[in-house]
N, C-alpha and C positions, 0 to 999 in steps of 0.2 A: 452336551449341546446337540440339538437335533439338526436335521437336514436343512431346515429353513434358515436357521442362524448361520450354519456353515456357508450356505449359498450367499446370504447377504454379506457376510464378512469377506468372502472371496470376491464378490462383485466390487466392494469398496476397495479392497486391496489392489485389484486390477486397475482401478481408476486412480489410485493414489501412489502407485509404486514408482512411477517416473518422477513425481514430485518429491517423494521421499529420497530417491537416489540423488536428485539434484541438490537437495538440502544437505544430505550427509557428505557429498563430495565437496561442496563449498566449505563446510565446517572443517573437514579434514585439511583442505588446502590452506585455510586461514591458520589452523593450529600448527601446521608444519612450517610456517614462515618464521624463521628465527628473528627476523627484524622486528617482529611484534613483541618479543620477549626479552628485550635488552634491559632488564631491571624491573623493579617493582612498579614504577609508574607506567611503563609501557604495558606490563601485564594487566594492571587494573584498567588502563584505558582500552586495551583490546577486549577485555572481558565485558566492560560496559558497552562498547560499540557493538559487539556481537549480540549481547543481550537485548539491546534496544533495536537492533536489526530484526531479531526474532519477534519482538513485540509489535513493531510498526509494520513490518513487511510480511513475515510469516503468519502472524495472527490475522492480519487483515485479509490476505488472499486465501488462506485456508478457511476462514470464516465465510468469505464470499462464496467459495466453492460449496461449503456446507449448505448455504442458504439457497443457492439458485442453480446448482449443477443439473438437477433433474429437470428443472424448467427449461434451461437453455438447450439441453439435449432432447427435450420433448419426450421424456420417458415417464413423466409423472402420471400420465393417463394409464400406462401399462402397470405401474405400481398400484394404482387405485383399483385396477381390475383384478388383482390377485386376491385370493381368499384370506390372506393375512393382512393385518392392519399396517398402514404405512408408518406407524410409530416404531415398528421393528426396524424398518429401514433407517429411520432417524437415529435410533440407538446404535445401530451398526456404524453409521457415519460418525457418530461421536467417538466411538471406540477407536476406529482407525485414525481419526483426526488426532486423538490423544497420542497415538504412536508417532504420527508425523511430526507434531510439534515438540515431542520429547526427544526426538532423535538428535537435534543439535546439542542439547544439554548433555546427553549421554556421551556423545563423541568428544565434545570439548572437555568433559570431565576426564575421560580416559587420556586424552592428549596431554593435558596439564599434569596429570599424575605421572605420566611417563617422563615429562620434563623435570618434575621434582625428583624422581628416582635417580636420574642421571646427574643431578646436581646443577642443572642449568638454571633452575629457579631457586633462590635462596631458601634454606631450610626454615628460617624464621618467618617466612611469608607464605603460609599455607592457606589456600582458599577453602573454607569449610564446604562439605558436601551439601549442606542445606542451601547454600547460595545457588547451586545448579538446580536443585529441586524447585526452589522458589521461582527462578527465571522460567523454567519450563511450565510451571503452574500459571504464572502471569501471562505467558504466551497463550496458553489454552483458555484462560479466562477471557482474554481479548478476543480470541477466535469465536468462542461460543456466544459472546455478547453480540458480535457482528452478525452471527448466524441468527440469533434470536430476534434481532431488530429487523433484519432484511430478509427473513425467510419467505420463500415463495415468490420472490420477484422474478422478472422475466429472464435475466441473465446475470452472470457474475460481475460484469462491469458496473451495472446499476446497483447491485447488492453491495459491492465494495464501497461505492461512492456514498450510498445512503448510510451504511453502517459507520464508515469513517466520519462522515459529517455529524452524525448524532453523537458519537463518542467524543469527538473534538469539541463540540459545543458544550457538552456536559463538563469536560475537564476545564475548558476555558471559563465557564461560569463558576465552577468550583474554585479555581485559582483566584478569580477576582474577588469572590465573596470571602474566601479564606484570608486573603491579604487585608481586606478592608474591615471585616468584622470577626477577626479571629478571637475566640474566647481565651481565657487565661489557661485553661486546661487543654493541652495539645492532644490529649487522648480522644477528644471528640472529633477533631479533624482527622486523626489517624483512623478512627473507626469508620468515618464516612468514606475516606479514601480506600480502605480495605474492602468495603462493600460495593465499590464502583467497578466498572469494567477495567480489567487489568489490576484489580485490587491487591493481589499478592505483591505488587511492587512496594507496598507499605512495609511488608515483611523484609523485602530486599534492603530497603533503606535502614531498617532497624538492625539487621544482621551486619551490614557494612559499617554501621556506626559503633558496633560493640567494641572493636579493638581500641578505638580512640577513647571511648568511655572507660575502658579498663585501664588504659595508660594514665588517664586523669584521676583514677581512684574511685570512679563511680560504679555502682553495681549495675548489672544488665537489667534493662526494663523488661517486664513480662510482656509476652507477645501472644499468649494463648487466646486472648479475646480477638486479636486480629486474625488469627488462624481460623477461628470459628466464623467470624463475619465473612471472610473471604470464601470459606467453604460453602456457607449458606448462599452467598451471591452466585457462585459458580453453579451450584445445584439448581438454583432458581432459574438462571438463564438456560441451563440445559433442559429443565422441565418445560419452560415456555417454548423452546425450539421443538421439542418432541411433540408437544400438544398441538402446535400450529403447523407442523410439517405436513405438506400434501393437502392442506385445506384450501383448495382453489374452487372457484365457482364452476359448477357444471355447465356445459353448453346447453343452450335452450333449443328445443326442437322447433323447426319452422316448416310451414307448408311449402310445397314445391313452387307454387305461384309467387308467394311472398318472397321466398329466397331468390328466385330468378329476378324479381323486380329490384331487390335490394343491391344487386351487384352492378346495376347500371351506373356507370361513372358520371352521373350528372353533376357531381360536386367538383370534378376535376377541372383544372384550368386548361386552356388551349395548349397544345404541344408547342414546345419552344423550337425556334428555327434552327439552332445549332446544337449538336449533341454535347459539346463541352459546356455550353451554358446550362443545360439541364444537370450535368454532373456537378458543376459549381454550386448550383442552387441546392441540390440534394445534399452535398457535403456541408454546406453552410448550416442547413437545418440539423444535421447530425452532430457537428463539432461545436457549434457556437454555444448551445446550452451547457455542456460540460465545462467549456472554457470560462463561461460567465460564472458558473458555480465555483470553480477554483479561484477566480479573481475575487469574488465576494468573500471566500474563505480567507484569502491572503489579507484583504483589507480589514476584515473583522478581527482576525487573530493579531494583526499588528496593533490595532487600536486597543484591544484587550490587554496586551502585554504592556503597552505604554501607559494605559490607564492605571494598571496595578502599581507601576513605579512612578506615577506622576508626583507623589508627595516629595520625591527627592529631586524633582526638576521644577521648571518654571512653566507649567501648563503642558497640555498634550501636544500642541503643534510646535515641536522643537526639533533640533537636530537628531535627538535620540530616536524619535519616531521614524525618521528617514533611514537611519542606520539600522534600526530594528526591522524595518519592512524588507530590506534586501535579503537577509538570511531566511526570513519567513517565505519570501518569494522563491528562493532557491529550493527550500525543502518541499513546500506544498506544490510549487510549480513542477518539480521533478516528478512527484507522484501523479499529478494530473496529466503530464506529458506521457507517462507510461500508459495510463488508462486511455488517453486519446489515441496513442499509436495502436493499441489493441483494438479499440473501437473502429479504427479505420477499415479493418477487414472483418470485423466480427459478424456482420450480417451479410455482406456481399460475397463472402466465401462459403456460405451455406450452400449445399448441393443445388437447391432449386434456383437460388439467385445467381450462383456462379454460372450455371448453365444458361440462364437468361442473359447475363451480361456478355458472355462469349458468343451469343447468337446475334447480337446487335451489330449493325453496320458501322462499327467504330473500332479502331485498332486497340489492341491491348496496351500498347505503349501510351497512347493518349489517355486512355482510361486511368492507367496507373499514375501518370504524371500529374494530371489534373487533380485527382483525389489526394495524392500525396502532398503536392505543393499547397493546395487550398487548405487542407487540414492543418498542416504545419504552420502556415502563416496565421491562420485564425487562432490556433492554440498559443503560439508564442506572443503574438501581438496582444491578445486579450489578457494573458497572464501578466504582462508588463504594465498594464493600465494602473493597478493599485499603487505601485511604486512611483509611477509618473504623476498620478493624482496627488499622492502625499508630497512629492517633491514640489509640485505647484502650490499646494496649500502652505507648506512650510516657507517657501520663498515669498508667498504673498502675505500670509498672516503671521508668520513666525517672528520670533524675536531677533533673529539674526540670519544672515545668508547661510544656506546649507553647505556651501563650499567650505566654511570654516570647520565643519565636522569631518567631511570626507576628503576634502582637498581636490583641486581640479585635476591632479594627475593620478589619483587613487581610484576614484569611482568608475571611470570608463573601462579599465581592464576588468574590474569585478563584474560589471554589467555584461560586458561582452562574453566573459567566461560563463556567466550564468545562462545567457541565451544559447550559447553553443552547447552547454551541458544539457539543457532541456531539449534541444534538437537531437542530441545524441541519444537521450532517453527515448524520444519519440521514434527515431529511425530504427533503433535496436528493437523496440517493442513491436513496431510494424513488421520488421523482418522476421522476428521469431513467430509472430502470429501468422504470417504468410507461410512459414515453413511447417509449423506444428498444427495450426487450426485449433489450438486449445488455449483459451485466454489465461487461465491460471498458470499453466506451464510457461507461457510466454512472459507473464509478469515476473515470475521467479527467475527465469533465465536472464531477463533484462537486469534485474537487481544484482544477480550474481556477476554478470558481466561488468556492471558499473563498479561493484566492490572489487572485482579482480583487477580492473584498470587502476583503481585508487591504491590498492595494496601492492600490486606487482609492477606497476609502471610509474605512477606519479610519486609514490612514497620512496621506494628503493633508489630511484634515479634522481630524487630531489628536483623534480622539474618545477620550474617557476611558471608564472602565468602564461608566458608565450609558449613554452614547451608543452604545457598541459593543453593549451588550445590546439596545437598542432596534432597531438596524439588523439584528442577527442574528435577533431575534424577528420582525421584519417579513419578512425573506427566508424564514424558516422557515414562516411562515403562507402566503406566496405559493407556496412549494414544496408544502406540504400540499394547498392548493386545486388546484394544477395536477395533482398526482398523483391526487386524487379525480376530477377531470374526465376524466383519461385512463382510469381504471378504470371509471367509470360509463358512458362512451360507447364503451369498448373502442377507444380511439385508440392508434395505434402508428405512429411515424415509419418510413417506408420499407416498410411492410407492404402 
C-alpha cells in the first residue's frame, strides 16, 4: 500500500476513531449487564435489540457521515485539488466505515462467548457465528445505501434525513405490496428483500428460523442465492457511492462588477424591530420543514401499516389505526427530535456564524433561550399533529369511539411520556452538539445515553410511567443546563 492510501486511511481513522470508541464502549456496557442475560428469551431479545439498534442508528448515522462529511466540513474542494482522484477517498471511507459498523458485532460475539464459557448461558442455546456476521453485514448494507442515496449533500443532517426517508418509503411500499400480492413462492419475496437496503436481514431471518425448522423435522432451506443477491446489492451501492463521490458543480467565475452588484440585498425584507422576533422567525424557517417531514412520515407509515392489516379489521379508520400511530409517533418522533436538536446548533456554531452572533447587541442567554424554546415547541407540536389528526378522524368517521381501544385512563400517560421522551432526545442532542460541534458524534452519544437510561435506570429499577417521567425530566434538565453552559462560555471538546 503506497503513501497515498496510507494517508487517506489515516485521515479517515482520525475522523472515525471517537465514533468507533463510543460504539465499542456502548456494546461492552450492554454485554456486561447480567440483567439482559437471564435466560434464553432475554438473550434473544437483547441480541435482536442491539442488532436493530445497529441497523437503524449506526447504519443511518455512519451512512450520513459517509455521504456528507466532506461537504459539511468544506474540504471537498481541497480533495478535488489533489492530483489523485476523489474515488480513492471514497474507497478509504468505505473501508474505515466497514471497521466501524463491524465493531459492535465483534465485541458482542466475544462477550457472549465469554458468558457461554462460564456457563451463564445454557449450553444448548448457542448463537451461531454466522448470526453476528450477518448483522454486521446488514448494518454495513444500510450504511452504504444511505451514503449512495444522499452522497454530496450539504451536511450530515440532511443526508441522514433523505437517506432514511428513501429507504423507509421503499420498505413501506415493499411491505404493502408483499402483503397484498404475495406470490405462492416465498423465494421471490426473499430475493427482493435480500437485494434491498439492509438486505442481509433476509439471511438473519433464515438463520434464526433454522432451529425451529430442525425441531419440526424440516431440512434447512438453501440461502446461497440470498447471499449472492445481498452481495451484488452491497457492491452496487458501494460502486454508485464511489462513482458519485465528490461530483459537485464547480463555481462559476464572475466579473468584478457583476459580483459586486449581485450581493446587494435588494431581496431582503426590512429589519425587524426586536432581536428576539428575528431569532424566532429564523428558527421557524429552520425547524419547521424538518418537523413537517417527520409528521408526514408518521402519518404515512401509520396508514401503510393499517392498510396492510385492514383485511382483518373493519376499514382503515378504526381504533387500531389510532393505537398504531402512537408507537410510530414515538419511534419516528424520537429520531426527528434528535436530528432537530442537532440542527439547532449545526449552522450557528460554525466559526463565522458563531463570531457573528456573539458580536450582536443581544445577550447570549436570550439567544439560547429563544432558539431552544422555539425549536423544541415547533418540533414537539408538529410531530404530535398526525396522532391528533388520526384521533379526530377516528372519532368523527370511525365505527366506535377511540376511548374503547385505549381507555380514558391509559392514553394520557402514554402521550405525556412520549412527549417528555422526545424532549429528552431533543435536549440531549442539542447539548452534545453544543459540546462537541460534531453532528454524527452528537447523534450517537444521544442514542447511547437513551439506551443507557433504558437499560440501567428504567429496566433494573422497574420504573413505572411516573418514575420514568421523573428520570427523563431530570436528565433533560441536566442536558439543557449543560448545553446552556457550553453556549454561554463557548466551550467545545477538542477545539
